[in-house]
DOLUM-254529 format. One record per residue (C-alpha): residue number from 1; residue in three letters; x, y, z. Coordinates in Angstrom, 3 decimals. Layout:
   k   r        u        v        w
 NUM ALA        X        Y        Z
...
END
This chain:
   k   r        u        v        w
   1 MET  -17.127   -9.544   42.024
   2 LYS  -20.081  -10.372   39.233
   3 ASN  -19.308   -6.711   37.258
   4 LYS  -15.696   -7.212   37.374
   5 ILE  -16.093  -10.903   35.797
   6 ALA  -18.822   -9.140   32.913
   7 ILE  -16.281   -5.983   32.369
   8 PHE  -13.209   -8.564   31.860
   9 LEU  -16.101  -10.990   29.510
  10 LEU  -16.861   -7.465   27.409
  11 MET  -13.104   -6.387   27.140
  12 LEU  -12.282   -9.760   25.695
  13 ALA  -15.168  -10.044   23.622
  14 LEU  -14.320   -6.516   22.045
  15 ILE  -10.377   -7.133   21.860
  16 LEU   -9.991  -10.891   20.296
  17 PRO  -11.316  -10.345   17.224
  18 SER   -8.452   -8.251   16.374
  19 ILE   -6.324  -10.600   17.910
  20 CYS   -7.391  -13.338   15.806
  21 PHE   -8.650  -11.351   12.607
  22 GLY   -6.033   -8.322   12.485
  23 ALA   -5.711   -5.891    9.512
  24 GLY   -3.911   -6.856    6.202
  25 SER   -0.108   -6.238    5.703
  26 CYS    2.585   -5.436    3.667
  27 THR    6.486   -5.942    3.765
  28 GLN    8.716   -3.204    2.439
  29 THR   11.757   -3.867    0.749
  30 TYR   13.737   -1.603   -1.662
  31 ASN   16.559   -2.012   -4.114
  32 GLN   19.438    0.859   -4.702
  33 PHE   21.094    0.227   -8.238
  34 PRO   24.008    1.193   -9.378
  35 ASN   22.926    4.835  -10.728
  36 GLY   21.303    5.532   -7.605
  37 ASN   17.872    4.693   -8.658
  38 VAL   15.878    3.051   -6.026
  39 THR   12.716    0.615   -6.436
  40 VAL   10.416    0.145   -3.099
  41 LYS    8.377   -3.261   -2.655
  42 PHE    5.415   -3.362   -0.968
  43 THR    4.078   -7.179   -0.991
  44 CYS    0.818   -7.124    0.595
  45 THR   -1.596   -9.809    2.159
  46 GLY   -5.157   -8.071    2.512
  47 ASP   -6.993   -8.696    5.562
  48 GLY   -8.702  -12.113    6.209
  49 ALA  -11.588  -10.845    8.430
  50 GLY  -14.221   -8.705    9.737
  51 GLY  -15.570   -5.703    8.477
  52 THR  -12.578   -4.568    6.706
  53 VAL  -11.895   -7.559    4.971
  54 GLY   -9.365   -7.641    2.144
  55 THR   -7.713   -4.398    3.122
  56 ILE   -4.484   -3.086    4.179
  57 PRO   -3.355   -0.111    6.881
  58 THR   -1.647    2.510    5.108
  59 GLN    1.976    2.248    4.265
  60 THR    4.887    4.694    5.010
  61 ILE    8.144    4.349    3.246
  62 THR   10.449    4.032    5.810
  63 GLY   13.723    3.448    6.954
  64 THR   16.927    3.465    4.827
  65 ALA   14.390    3.794    1.702
  66 GLY   12.621    6.518    3.056
  67 SER   16.410    8.316    3.270
  68 LEU   17.552    6.881   -0.288
  69 ILE   14.614    8.498   -2.079
  70 LYS   14.956   11.922   -1.253
  71 GLY   15.894   14.237   -3.932
  72 LEU   14.639   11.577   -6.217
  73 TYR   11.775   11.680   -8.525
  74 LEU    8.694    9.092   -8.653
  75 TYR    8.735    7.835  -12.435
  76 GLN    6.240    4.510  -12.226
  77 VAL    4.022    2.615  -10.298
  78 ILE    3.462   -0.795  -11.106
  79 SER    0.833   -3.946   -9.277
  80 TYR    0.570   -7.485   -9.969
  81 PRO   -0.693  -10.346   -8.311
  82 THR    1.969  -12.110   -5.847
  83 PRO    2.580  -15.258   -7.925
  84 GLY    1.470  -18.206   -6.095
  85 GLY   -1.218  -15.982   -3.770
  86 THR   -4.848  -15.186   -3.782
  87 ALA   -5.767  -13.079   -6.481
  88 PRO   -6.539   -9.680   -5.273
  89 ASP   -9.844   -7.704   -6.728
  90 ALA   -9.342   -4.727   -8.834
  91 ALA   -8.219   -2.336   -6.821
  92 ASP   -7.294    1.488   -6.490
  93 VAL   -4.047    2.229   -5.140
  94 THR   -2.840    6.004   -4.083
  95 VAL    0.806    7.056   -3.809
  96 ASN    0.995   10.622   -1.029
  97 GLN    3.197   13.022   -0.507
  98 ASP    2.420   15.230    2.229
  99 GLY   -0.890   14.296    1.505
 100 GLN   -0.917   14.991   -2.195
 101 ASP   -1.854   12.198   -4.904
 102 LEU    1.334   11.727   -6.645
 103 LEU   -0.505    9.584   -9.454
 104 GLY   -3.441   12.224  -10.015
 105 THR   -6.018    9.791   -9.017
 106 LYS   -4.395    7.000  -12.085
 107 GLY   -4.125    4.690   -9.554
 108 VAL   -7.912    3.857   -9.746
 109 ASN   -7.961   -0.185  -11.188
 110 LEU   -3.749   -0.647  -10.613
 111 ILE   -4.498   -3.965   -8.494
 112 HIS   -5.405   -6.384  -11.230
 113 ALA   -6.465   -9.870  -10.039
 114 THR   -4.441  -11.961  -13.245
 115 LEU   -2.690   -8.731  -14.595
 116 THR    0.179   -6.473  -14.070
 117 TYR   -0.391   -2.753  -14.716
 118 ASP    1.498    0.296  -14.225
 119 VAL    1.272    3.698  -14.093
 120 PHE    3.019    6.923  -14.107
 121 PRO    2.808   10.094  -11.910
 122 TYR    0.045   12.673  -13.030
 123 SER   -0.776   15.793  -12.901
 124 VAL   -4.689   16.475  -12.839
 125 PHE   -4.266   20.074  -12.387
 126 MET   -1.759   20.266  -15.741
 127 SER   -3.937   17.337  -17.165
 128 LYS   -0.119   15.590  -17.984
 129 ASP    2.377   13.142  -16.833
 130 ARG    4.863   15.033  -14.385
 131 LEU    7.599   13.440  -12.133
 132 PRO    7.227   14.978   -8.701
 133 MET   10.656   14.965   -6.460
 134 ILE   10.494   13.126   -3.485
 135 THR   10.875   15.930   -0.759
 136 GLY    8.916   14.684    2.225
 137 VAL    7.180   11.157    3.327
 138 VAL    5.361    8.851    1.444
 139 THR    2.692    6.898    1.704
 140 TYR    0.978    4.059   -0.274
 141 ALA   -2.670    3.117    0.353
 142 VAL   -5.110    0.681   -1.112
 143 ALA   -8.786    1.284   -1.704
 144 ASN  -11.823   -1.362   -2.777
 145 GLN   -9.861   -4.222   -2.389
 146 ALA  -12.235   -6.825   -0.536
 147 THR  -10.922  -10.229   -1.395
 148 ALA  -10.046  -11.989    2.016
 149 SER   -6.009  -12.414    2.232
 150 ALA   -5.572  -11.713   -1.066
 151 ASN   -1.912  -10.962   -1.948
 152 TRP   -0.259   -8.383   -4.580
 153 THR    2.958   -6.520   -4.842
 154 THR    3.793   -3.027   -5.839
 155 GLU    6.666   -1.487   -6.451
 156 LEU    7.855    2.174   -6.575
 157 GLN   10.182    3.101   -8.869
 158 PHE   12.542    6.257   -8.066
 159 GLY   15.118    7.774  -10.169
 160 ARG   17.032   10.795  -10.835
END
């Protein structure tokens, strides 16, 4: 009986922090314009505690938005602190399609504590801006954000 209680308490000790201090999250919304262009917006709150303070899990563009962007081109990525929220640290953004960084490492420090920054897709191989066509799964990830419960918004703009 003592072993069962000890195992139960150990399991509770391991599970409770993840329940109380879960990873950060993002809300995905989209807007389709009459000309067919689509903006996908991620409004994020970084993790509040634990070993991953300020981070969020990788986000995948899903549902209707995922369908609408197929065949469009990624034009621009814009990040800014969410108005009225906790200011984020400078952080790095990647937008991947099937494992390829569509920003070509130009998303470094795209998230800023007070300013709005934007970037255009870039090809490291060609050393110039480009407009990649969306044909696969697109993900959004943030690295090096370490402010607990920080709030930021990133918009991905797709067009014809």
